[in-house]
N, C-alpha and C positions, 0 to 999 in steps of 0.2 A: 506555680511550676508543680507539676504532678509527681508522685512518688516514683512512677514509672520513668519519668524523665530525669530525676535524680539517680536512679539506678543505672540509667544508660550513660550518664556523663562520664564516669571513670573509663568506660571503654574507649569512648572518643578521645579523652586525655592521653590515654596509653598509646594509642595509635599515633596521634599527633607527636608524642614524645619520641617514638620510634622513628618517624619520619624525619624529624630534626636530627636525631642521631645519625641517620643514614647520610644525610646531607652534609654534616659536619666532617664525617670520615672521608666521604667519597667525592664530595663536592657536587653530587648529583641530586637534584630535586626530585623527591619521591612523591608524586602526585597520587592522592586517593580522595574517596569521598564516600558517604554512606547513601544507600538508596532510600527511598521513602519507607521500605519495610525494615529499615536499619541493617540491611546486609551490607557488609564492608566489600567495597569495590576496589579491588588491588589494581595497580598499574597494568596496563597492557602495552604490547609493542605498537609503535606507531611508525607510519610510512607516509612518504609524500603523496604517492599515487598508489593505485591499485593495480597490481600486475597478474593478469590472468594466468592460470596454469595451462597445463597440457590438455585440461578437459575444456578449454574454451569452446564456447558455443558459437554456431555460425551466426553472421551479423544479419540484421533485419532491414528490410527495405520496404518502403511504400510504393506501390504502383497502382494507381486508380483507387479502387476501394479494397484493395487487398494488402495484406502483409505478407512479404516474401521471405523465404529463407535463402540467403545466397543469391538473390535476385532472380530465383527460378521457381521455387516450389511455395505454393500459397499455404499459409498456416492459419488455423483457427485455435487460438489459445483456450484451454480448459484447465482450471486449477482452483485454488483456494487462497484466501488471505488469512495472515496471522496477526495477532495484536502486536502492539508496540514492543520490541524486544525488551526493553527495560522492564515492562509489565511481566513478561514471561520470565525474565531472569529473576525478578523478585520471588518467583515460585519454582526457581530451578528448572524451568522448562525450555529456556533458550539453549539448546543444545543440537549436536549434529542429528541425533536419532530423530528429532522432530522433522527435518527435511527428508530424511530417509523414508519416514513413514508417509509423507506427503508425496513423494515420487513413487513409491510403492503402491499408492492408489491408482496410478496412472496419470497423474497431473503433469503438465509440461511448463507450468509456470506457477510461481508462488508471489504473493504480493504482500509486502511488509509495510505496515502502517508506522510512521514516525510522527509522534505527537509533539508540537512545537514546544510546550512547557518541558518535556523530557529533553529534547534536543538542547533547549537552552540552559538546562540545569547540569547535565551531565557532559562535562568538558571535553571528554574523549569519546563520545558517543559513536563518531564516525568509525574508529578503529575498533571500540569494544563490541559494537553491534553491527553496523552495516558492512564492514569488511568481512566478518565472520559469516553474516547472511549471504554475502554474494559468493564467498568461497564454498560454503556448504551447498548452495544452490548449483553452483557451476559443477561440483563433484557429483551431483546427482542428476545432471542433465535437465536442470530446471532454469528457465529464464526467471530472473528476479525483478519485479516491479518495486520501485521505492516510491511509496505513496506519502507525500507531505500531507498528513492527515489534519489539515487546517479546516476550520469552518467559518461561515459568516463572511463579512465584507472586509477584505484585507486592507482597504482604504480607511474605513471608520471604525473598524472593530465591532460593528453592530452584528448580533447573532453570533458572536464567536464564543467557543468554549474555553478559549485561552485568556487569561488575564495577566496584567502586569508585563505584556510584551508588546513592542511595536510590530504588529503583525506583518505590515507591509514591508518594514526593513528587514525582518526575521526571514521572511519568505524569500526575498531576493538574495539575501546573504546565504541562506541554505542552498540554494541551487547553484549559486556561484561556486561554493566550496565543494559541494557534491558532485557536480557535473565536471569540475576539474579532476577530483579524485578518481573518477570511474571513467574518465574519457577514453581509456585503452581497454574497457571491458564491454565487448559487444553483447554479453548476455544480461546486461543491466538496462532496465528501461525506467524513464523518468515520468511519474505521473504528478503533475505540476501542482494541484491544490485539491485535496479530497472533496470538499463540500462548500463550493461558492454559494453564498445566499445573501440575502439583503442587499442585493446588487443588481442593476439592471443589465441586460445583455449588451448594450453598447460599451459601457464601462468594463464589463467584464472581458469582452473582446479585445479592448486595449492592454489590459493586464495579461491576458493569455499571450498576446503578441510579444509583449516586453519580456515576460518570463521565459518564452521559448527562445527568444533572442539571447537572453542572458546564457541559457544552456549551450545554444549553438555556438556562442563564442568561444566555449571551452571544449566542448564535445560535438564536433560537426557531423557525426555519423550516426549517433544512437536514437533510438525510437523515442519520441515524446508523446505522452498521452495528455490531452487537454480535456478538462472536465467541464460538465455543464452547469448552469445556474440551477436554482431551486434544490439546494443540497446535493448537487450533481445529478439531478434527475431529468434535466431538460437541455438538449443539444440543439433544439430546433433552430436557434438564430444562426448557427454555423452552416446550415444548408445553403444559405444564400450569400454568406461571407466568411468563407474559411479562414483560418489563420494561415498567414503567408510562411513559406519555407517548406522544405522537404522533411520527409520521414516523420511527419505528424500524423497521428491518429487520434481518435476521440474515445473519451471514457464516459459512461453513464452508469448510474445507480437505478436499479429496478426493484421496488419493494411493493408489497401488496397494497399500500395506500394510494398508489397511482392506479386509478381504476381503469378498466378496459373501455371505459366511455360507453358509446352507444353500440358497440359490438367487440367481438374478440380482437383484441390488438389495436383498436382504433387510437387509443392515447398513446400506445407504444409507437405507433407509426408516425404520429405527429412529433413525439419527443426525440426519437432517434432513428426510426425506420427509413424516413426519407432521407436522412443524411447518409445512411448506409449504402444508399445507391451509388453515391459518387465518392464517398471517403471511408476508410476503414473506421469501424466502430467496434469497441469492446466494452461489454457489460463488465465493469470492474467491481462491481457489488451487488449481490442479489441474495434473498433468502426469506424465510418465513418462520413463524412460530406456531406450532399446532395448538399449544395451550397458552396463548399469550395473556398476560394480566391486563388490566384495564390500561395500565400505564405505558403498555407496549401495544396498544391496540392497532397501531399502524403497521405492525408485523403480522397480525392475525390471518392466517390462510393455512392451507395444507397442500400436499402434493397434487391432489386432484383439481382444486380450485385455482391454483396459482403456479405450482412447480411445473407440471406437465404442459399446460398451455403456454408458459413463457419459453420452455425448452423447444417446444414446437415452432414458436415463432422465430426464435433466433436461428434454429437449424434452416428454416425456410428462407431466411434473409443472410445467411451466411455470416453471422455473428458469433464470435467466441464469447466466453463468459468465465468469470472468477466468483465463486461462491464464498460467502463469509458469515461467520467466522470460523476458522478451524481451532475453536477454543470451547471451554465449558462456561466462560463469564461474559465475554463480549457478546452482544447480540446483534443479529440472530445467530445463535451458538449452533454448531454443528455436532457438538459433543456433549454428552451427559457429565454430571459431576465425576464420574469414574474414568473419564477420558475415552469412553467408548462412544461410537456414533449414536445419536439420537435419530428420531425420525427423519429430520431434514438431512442430517449427516449421512444416513444410510441411503437415502435417494440420491445424494450427490456422488457417493462412493460408487453406486450402481453405475451412474453415467459415466464416471471417470474410467471404469473398467472397459467400457466400450470404446473410449477414445485413446486409450493406453497405447495402442499399436502406432499411433501417428507421432509419437515423440521424436524430437531431433536426435 
C-alpha cells in the first residue's frame, strides 16, 4: 500500500461515516462513490424515464436511403463526438457550456461515447451522465447519439479493450435499460456497438439484428445506428442483407489507414458507398493527426491528403458525418492542450459553419 493510498483512506472513511449517519437519521440510503481520479461523486436525482422538455426535437424517420425530419425534410447530420462523460467529469469538463460550444460551431448532432467499464462501475451513470447529456443537447437543438463504445467480439471477448465484464450480457442489458429510459425522447439516437472486430460478417449480422430488436421492444420509433465490422470500418456485408426493421441506419468509421485503394474513394465505395445508395449511412467517426507519432501511424494524414477528399466523397454521396474527438486527449483530437482547435479541429469548425444554417 502506497503512502498516497494511506493519505486518501481517511477521506473515504469520513464520507462513508457521513452516509451511514444520514441513513440512520432519515432512513434514506445515501449512495456515493469515487471516480478513478478520486473525485467524490455525490448522489444525483434519479427518474424512471427521461421526459423531454419543451425543446424536444422533431422525430427522425428513415425513407429509402435518407433520414427525414418529421417524415418530410431530408437531413444530413454534421457534428462531433465527445469522450465518455465520466472521463470529462474527472477533469471538470462535463458541463452544459461544452454543449453550448458545440452547438455554437454549427453542429446539429453530438455523439457521446459510453465505455462499458465506466457504465459497469458507476451505478447511477444513466442519471448522472446520459440524462444530463440528453437534456443539454436538447436545450441546444442538438440530436444526441449514445454510442456504446465497445470493441472486439462481444461473444468471445477477443480484441476487446474491456476486461472483467461479460461483454455480451452487458451490451444487451445496456440497451434494454437505455432504450427503455429514453423511449419518449425523439432527439436521442442509439448506436449499438462502436467497434465490432474479430467477428465475421454473418455472426455480426445476427447480433445487430438481435440488439436492434432489443431496442425496438422498448423504443419503437427512435433511430438506430448499426455499426460495421473491422473496428466499425466496413459495412459492405449489409448491402446484400440489411438488418430487418424500420428506422435503421448504418454507421461507419473512416480513418486514414483505410487507403483509397486503386483510385480516389475506391475502398470507401466498397466499404460503405455502395450501401449508401439504398440505406442511410452516417460516418460516425473520422479524423486525422497531422503530426502523428509512430504509435498512432494509422491516423497520420492532413487536410489535403485525407480531410478534403473524404468531405468531397461524402458530399457527393449524400452522407453525413461526425468528427472526433472534440477533446485534447482522445485521438484523433480536435483540440490542443489549451482546449482551442488544432489543425484538424479548425478544419472541422470551418465545415460546420457552412452547415450551421441547416440545423433543426
